[in-house]
C-alpha positions in Angstrom: 108.1 94.8 56.9 105.8 96.8 59.1 104.2 94.6 61.7 102.2 97.4 63.4 101.2 100.7 61.9 99.3 103.3 64.0 98.1 106.4 62.3 96.5 109.5 63.9 95.0 107.5 66.7 92.6 109.3 68.9 90.5 108.0 71.8 88.3 110.0 74.1 86.0 109.0 77.0 83.5 111.7 77.3 85.5 114.9 77.9 88.7 113.0 78.7 91.2 112.7 75.8 93.1 109.5 76.5 95.1 109.3 73.3 95.6 112.3 70.9 96.8 112.0 67.3 99.3 109.2 68.0 101.2 107.7 65.1 104.0 105.2 65.0 105.3 102.1 63.2 106.8 98.9 64.6 108.8 96.7 62.2 109.0 92.9 62.2 111.5 91.6 64.7 111.6 94.8 66.8 111.4 94.9 70.5 109.4 98.2 71.0 109.0 99.8 74.4 106.0 101.9 75.2 106.7 104.2 78.1 104.9 106.9 79.9 103.8 108.0 83.4 100.7 106.5 85.0 97.6 107.7 83.0 99.7 108.5 79.9 97.5 106.4 77.6 99.7 103.3 77.3 97.2 100.7 78.2 94.5 102.5 76.2 96.8 102.4 73.1 97.5 98.7 73.7 93.9 97.7 74.0 93.1 99.4 70.8 95.9 97.6 69.0 94.7 94.2 70.2 91.1 95.1 69.2 89.6 95.2 72.7 88.2 98.7 72.2 87.7 100.9 69.2 89.4 104.2 68.6 87.4 107.3 68.3 89.3 108.0 65.1 92.5 106.9 63.4 93.6 103.5 62.0 95.6 100.6 63.2 97.1 97.8 61.0 98.8 94.6 62.1 100.7 92.8 59.4 98.9 94.8 56.8 95.4 93.9 58.2 93.1 96.6 59.5 92.2 95.9 63.2 88.7 97.5 62.7 87.7 95.5 59.6 89.6 92.3 60.0 89.6 91.8 63.8 89.6 88.0 63.8 92.6 87.7 61.4 94.5 90.3 63.5 93.9 88.5 66.8 95.2 85.2 65.3 98.6 86.9 65.0 98.7 88.5 68.5 99.6 87.1 71.9 98.5 89.6 74.6 99.3 89.7 78.3 97.4 92.5 80.1 98.7 94.1 83.2 95.7 92.9 85.2 93.6 89.9 84.1 91.1 87.7 85.8 91.8 84.0 85.2 89.2 81.3 85.4 90.5 80.3 88.8 88.1 77.5 89.3 90.0 75.7 86.5 93.3 74.0 86.8 96.2 75.5 84.8 96.0 72.6 82.3 92.2 73.1 81.8 92.7 76.8 81.3 95.5 76.4 78.8 93.5 73.7 76.9 90.6 76.2 76.7 92.9 78.8 75.2 94.4 76.3 72.8 90.9 75.2 71.7 89.8 78.9 71.2 92.8 79.2 68.8 91.7 75.9 67.0 95.0 74.3 67.7 95.3 70.5 67.2 94.7 68.6 70.5 98.1 66.8 70.4 99.9 70.1 69.9 98.0 71.7 72.8 99.0 68.9 75.2 102.6 68.9 74.0 103.0 72.7 74.3 101.4 72.8 77.8 103.7 70.1 79.1 106.8 71.7 77.8 106.0 75.2 78.8 104.9 74.2 82.3 108.2 72.3 82.7 110.3 75.2 81.6 108.5 77.5 83.9 108.8 75.3 87.0 105.0 74.8 87.2 105.0 71.1 86.3 103.8 70.0 89.8 101.1 72.7 89.8 99.6 72.0 86.4 96.6 70.0 87.7 95.8 72.2 90.7 93.1 74.8 90.7 94.4 78.3 90.2 92.6 79.7 93.2 95.7 79.0 95.3 98.2 80.4 92.8 100.4 83.3 93.7 100.5 86.4 91.6 103.7 85.3 90.0 102.3 81.9 89.1 99.2 83.5 87.6 101.5 85.8 85.5 103.3 82.7 84.2 100.0 81.2 83.1 99.1 84.4 81.3 102.4 84.5 79.5 102.1 80.8 78.6 98.6 81.3 77.2 99.8 84.2 75.0 102.6 82.0 73.6 100.6 78.9 73.0 99.6 79.6 69.4 103.1 80.9 68.5 101.9 84.5 67.5 103.8 86.8 65.2 103.3 89.7 67.6 103.5 89.7 71.4 102.0 92.6 73.3 102.9 92.7 77.0 101.6 95.2 79.5 103.9 95.3 82.5 104.9 91.6 81.8 107.4 91.3 84.7 105.0 92.2 87.5 104.9 89.5 90.1 107.7 87.4 88.6 110.6 86.3 90.8 114.1 87.1 89.7 114.8 83.8 87.9 111.4 83.8 86.1 111.9 87.4 85.0 115.4 86.6 83.7 113.9 83.7 81.7 111.3 85.9 80.1 113.7 88.7 79.3 115.9 86.2 77.5 112.7 84.8 75.8 111.8 88.3 74.5 115.3 88.7 73.0 115.1 85.2 71.4 111.6 85.9 70.0 113.0 89.0 68.3 115.9 87.0 66.8 113.3 84.5 65.5 111.6 87.3 63.6 108.8 87.8 66.1 107.8 91.4 67.1 107.4 92.4 70.8 105.7 95.5 72.1 105.8 95.9 75.9 105.1 98.6 78.4 107.1 98.8 81.7 107.9 101.2 84.4 111.3 99.5 84.9 113.4 101.7 82.7 116.6 99.6 83.2 114.7 96.6 81.6 113.4 98.7 78.8 116.9 100.2 78.1 118.5 96.7 78.0 115.8 94.9 75.9 114.3 97.4 73.5 115.5 98.3 70.0 113.3 101.4 69.9 111.1 103.3 72.4 108.1 105.5 72.3 107.4 107.9 75.2 103.9 109.3 75.6 102.4 111.7 78.1 98.8 112.8 78.4 98.0 110.8 75.3 100.6 112.5 73.1 103.9 111.4 71.7 106.9 113.1 73.3 109.7 111.1 71.8 110.4 108.1 69.6 113.7 106.4 68.7 116.6 104.4 70.1 117.7 104.9 73.7 120.6 107.0 72.6 118.4 109.1 70.3 115.9 109.8 73.2 118.7 110.7 75.6 120.2 113.1 73.0 116.8 114.7 72.4 116.4 115.3 76.2 120.1 116.3 76.6 120.6 113.8 79.4 123.1 111.0 80.0 120.6 108.3 81.2 117.2 107.1 80.1 115.8 107.7 83.6 116.8 111.4 83.6 115.7 111.7 79.9 112.3 110.3 80.8 111.9 112.7 83.7 113.0 115.6 81.6 110.6 114.8 78.8 107.6 114.2 81.1 108.3 117.4 83.0 109.4 116.0 86.3 112.7 117.8 87.1 112.4 118.1 90.8 112.6 114.5 91.9 115.0 115.2 94.8 112.9 118.1 96.1 109.7 115.9 96.0 111.4 113.2 98.0 112.6 115.7 100.5 109.2 117.3 100.8 107.6 113.9 101.5 110.2 113.2 104.2 109.6 116.6 105.8 105.9 116.0 105.9 106.5 113.0 108.1 108.3 115.0 110.8 
């Protein structure tokens, strides 16, 4: 079953073409990695999938529902963690998560139960009733991840989800992503940490300047680029083949 279908997606901001004729499908249960250099169009693509901004042209479907014509039904199925998000920091974690649960029209007893369990598993049990103004970046990231999971969505979309997490928390969420896939959930995430992408993802999409460069398994992408590692394949496909020279030039500039 196709969980996400993107067809001929195009997005421009004035004269800037952020996404150009992008098409791809993501099947139910897949862990799908969205890769690209800074400014490649990854976040723009993600925000169009979740319905936060409209494409200039093209269509997006989630579980067979059109994002443009059935936005509410689509959003019920999605849990989304943006790379940067402003929390209501004057609230406690419990108050914020209760707000999210109420927005999803979850039963009150389920909201309370889910919050207690998730906070315990994430080692935030003692912080749950403290205002989030004093939270670290990693703690805030845990709250965002928890809020995305609260309504048990069919599709998780994560934009740089491991940013700010300590090693233990990152390991828990990596395992969680794998187990979500095993449970039939679909995960799309972007990351600059290629080692994580290579380990977790069943398929990858590499975009550059808004256009698709490659799509497939890690092995397929390495074969396409003629390289023995995903890191070198990524560099080759995105046109950066002088990494050592660039590093040397930076060092020389400091002398």
